C-alpha positions as CSV (number, residue, x, y, z in Angstrom):
1,X,121.7,128.3,91.1
2,X,120.6,131.8,92.3
3,X,119.0,132.1,95.7
4,X,115.8,133.4,94.1
5,X,115.6,130.5,91.7
6,X,116.1,128.1,94.6
7,X,113.4,129.9,96.6
8,X,110.9,129.7,93.7
9,X,111.7,125.9,93.4
10,X,111.2,125.4,97.1
11,X,107.9,127.4,97.3
12,X,106.6,125.6,94.1
13,X,107.5,122.2,95.6
14,X,105.8,122.9,98.9
15,X,102.7,124.3,97.2
16,X,102.5,121.4,94.6
17,X,102.9,118.9,97.4
18,X,100.3,120.4,99.8
19,X,97.8,121.9,97.3
20,X,98.4,119.9,94.1
21,X,100.1,120.9,90.9
22,X,97.1,121.8,88.9
23,X,95.5,123.6,91.8
24,X,98.5,125.8,92.2
25,X,98.7,128.7,89.8
26,X,101.7,130.8,88.9
27,X,100.1,133.8,90.7
28,X,100.1,131.8,94.0
29,X,103.7,130.7,93.5
30,X,105.0,134.2,92.9
31,X,103.0,135.7,95.8
32,X,104.3,133.1,98.3
33,X,107.8,133.4,96.9
34,X,107.7,137.2,97.1
35,X,108.6,137.7,93.5
36,X,107.1,138.5,90.1
37,X,105.8,136.6,87.2
38,X,108.6,138.2,85.1
39,X,111.2,136.8,87.5
40,X,109.6,133.4,87.6
41,X,109.5,133.2,83.8
42,X,113.1,134.4,83.6
43,X,114.2,131.3,85.4
44,X,111.5,128.9,84.1
45,X,110.0,129.7,80.7
46,X,106.8,127.9,81.5
47,X,104.9,126.3,84.4
48,X,105.6,122.9,82.9
49,X,109.3,123.5,83.0
50,X,109.0,124.6,86.6
51,X,107.1,121.4,87.4
52,X,109.8,119.3,85.7
53,X,112.5,121.1,87.7
54,X,110.6,120.6,91.0
55,X,110.2,116.9,90.2
56,X,113.9,116.5,89.3
57,X,115.1,118.2,92.4
58,X,112.7,116.3,94.7
59,X,113.8,113.0,93.2
60,X,117.5,113.8,93.4
61,X,117.1,115.0,97.0
62,X,115.2,111.9,98.1
63,X,117.6,109.5,96.3
64,X,120.6,111.3,97.8
65,X,119.1,111.3,101.3
66,X,118.2,107.6,101.1
67,X,121.6,106.6,99.7
68,X,123.4,108.6,102.4
69,X,121.3,107.0,105.2
70,X,122.0,103.5,103.8
71,X,125.7,104.1,103.3
72,X,126.0,105.5,106.8
73,X,124.3,102.5,108.3
74,X,126.5,99.8,106.8
75,X,128.9,98.9,104.1
76,X,127.4,95.4,103.7
77,X,124.9,95.3,100.9
78,X,122.6,92.8,102.6
79,X,122.3,95.0,105.7
80,X,121.5,98.0,103.5
81,X,118.7,96.0,101.9
82,X,117.4,95.0,105.3
83,X,117.6,98.5,106.7
84,X,115.8,100.1,103.6
85,X,112.3,100.1,105.1
86,X,113.5,101.6,108.4
87,X,114.7,104.7,106.5
88,X,111.6,104.8,104.3
89,X,109.6,104.7,107.6
90,X,111.7,107.6,108.9
91,X,111.1,109.6,105.8
92,X,107.3,108.9,105.7
93,X,107.0,109.7,109.4
94,X,108.6,113.1,109.0
95,X,106.2,116.0,109.6
96,X,107.4,117.4,106.2
97,X,106.3,114.2,104.3
98,X,103.6,115.0,101.7
99,X,104.0,112.0,99.4
100,X,106.2,111.0,96.6
101,X,106.2,113.8,94.0
102,X,106.5,111.5,91.0
103,X,103.4,109.5,92.1
104,X,101.4,112.6,92.6
105,X,102.5,114.2,89.4
106,X,101.7,111.1,87.3
107,X,98.2,111.1,88.8
108,X,97.7,114.8,87.9
109,X,99.1,114.3,84.5
110,X,97.8,110.8,83.4
111,X,98.3,111.4,79.6
112,X,101.4,109.3,78.7
113,X,102.5,111.9,76.1
114,X,102.8,114.6,78.8
115,X,106.5,115.5,79.6
116,X,105.5,115.5,83.3
117,X,104.0,112.0,83.1
118,X,107.0,110.7,81.2
119,X,109.4,112.1,83.8
120,X,107.3,110.6,86.6
121,X,107.5,107.2,84.9
122,X,111.2,107.6,84.4
123,X,111.7,108.5,88.1
124,X,109.7,105.5,89.1
125,X,111.9,103.3,87.0
126,X,115.1,104.9,88.4
127,X,113.9,104.2,91.9
128,X,113.1,100.6,91.0
129,X,116.6,100.3,89.3
130,X,118.1,101.7,92.6
131,X,116.4,98.9,94.5
132,X,117.5,96.3,92.0
133,X,121.1,97.4,92.4
134,X,120.8,97.1,96.2
135,X,119.4,93.6,95.8
136,X,122.0,92.6,93.2
137,X,124.8,93.9,95.4
138,X,123.3,91.8,98.3
139,X,123.5,88.7,96.1
140,X,119.8,88.3,95.3
141,X,119.5,86.2,92.2
142,X,116.1,87.6,91.1
143,X,117.0,91.2,92.0
144,X,114.7,92.6,89.4
145,X,111.7,90.7,90.8
146,X,112.6,91.7,94.4
147,X,113.0,95.4,93.3
148,X,109.5,95.3,91.8
149,X,108.0,93.8,94.9
150,X,109.7,96.3,97.2
151,X,108.8,99.3,95.0
152,X,105.2,98.2,95.0
153,X,105.2,98.0,98.8
154,X,107.0,101.3,99.2
155,X,104.8,103.2,96.7
156,X,101.7,101.6,98.2
157,X,102.6,102.5,101.7
158,X,103.5,106.1,100.6
159,X,100.1,106.5,98.9
160,X,98.2,105.0,101.9
161,X,100.1,107.4,104.3
162,X,99.3,110.3,101.9
163,X,95.6,109.5,102.1
164,X,95.5,108.9,105.8
165,X,98.5,109.7,108.1
166,X,99.1,107.0,110.7
167,X,97.2,104.4,108.6
168,X,99.6,101.6,109.8
169,X,100.3,100.7,106.2
170,X,104.0,101.1,106.5
171,X,104.1,98.7,109.5
172,X,102.6,96.0,107.4
173,X,104.7,96.9,104.3
174,X,107.8,96.5,106.5
175,X,106.6,93.1,107.6
176,X,106.0,91.9,104.1
177,X,109.3,93.4,102.9
178,X,111.2,91.6,105.6
179,X,109.7,88.3,104.5
180,X,110.5,89.0,100.9
181,X,114.1,90.2,101.6
182,X,114.9,87.3,103.9
183,X,113.5,84.8,101.4
184,X,115.5,86.4,98.5
185,X,118.7,86.4,100.5
186,X,118.3,82.7,101.3
187,X,117.7,81.7,97.7
């Protein structure tokens, strides 16, 4: 990927996260990136394709980061599962945290036929599947049920922190997750 294409993606991602996708026009993106519309459209034939690329890259970056953190902590699946919320807390507490892109995008593009909404739903499912794999590897019988519960806690805490930083929602989500995970590992 060219350096300019990467810069456009980075700038678009930051603007979409801080200002909103619909509120951020192509003119703003090219001005902040220090490029031209022609160059932007050379790399992305439409704003929709740019949005989709931003979502894909953000999701991949988050998943890679989380997987790396969990793998670095322990090789034991049950410990990875129990450490999950510590890393989610670290990510949400970061000054660069502006919410989960797929959650924000699905809110801005609520029409289910929208390619952006469909990708957001797919990324939500991929995240839930990732949690289900962690739970299954840890020996949780109802790994699908636990992954749904954990994703609801994570996504809810992310939204609450997006609305009001320092809300304390993650602290209580972690407590609830610990109960759910401990219970599931005993079953």
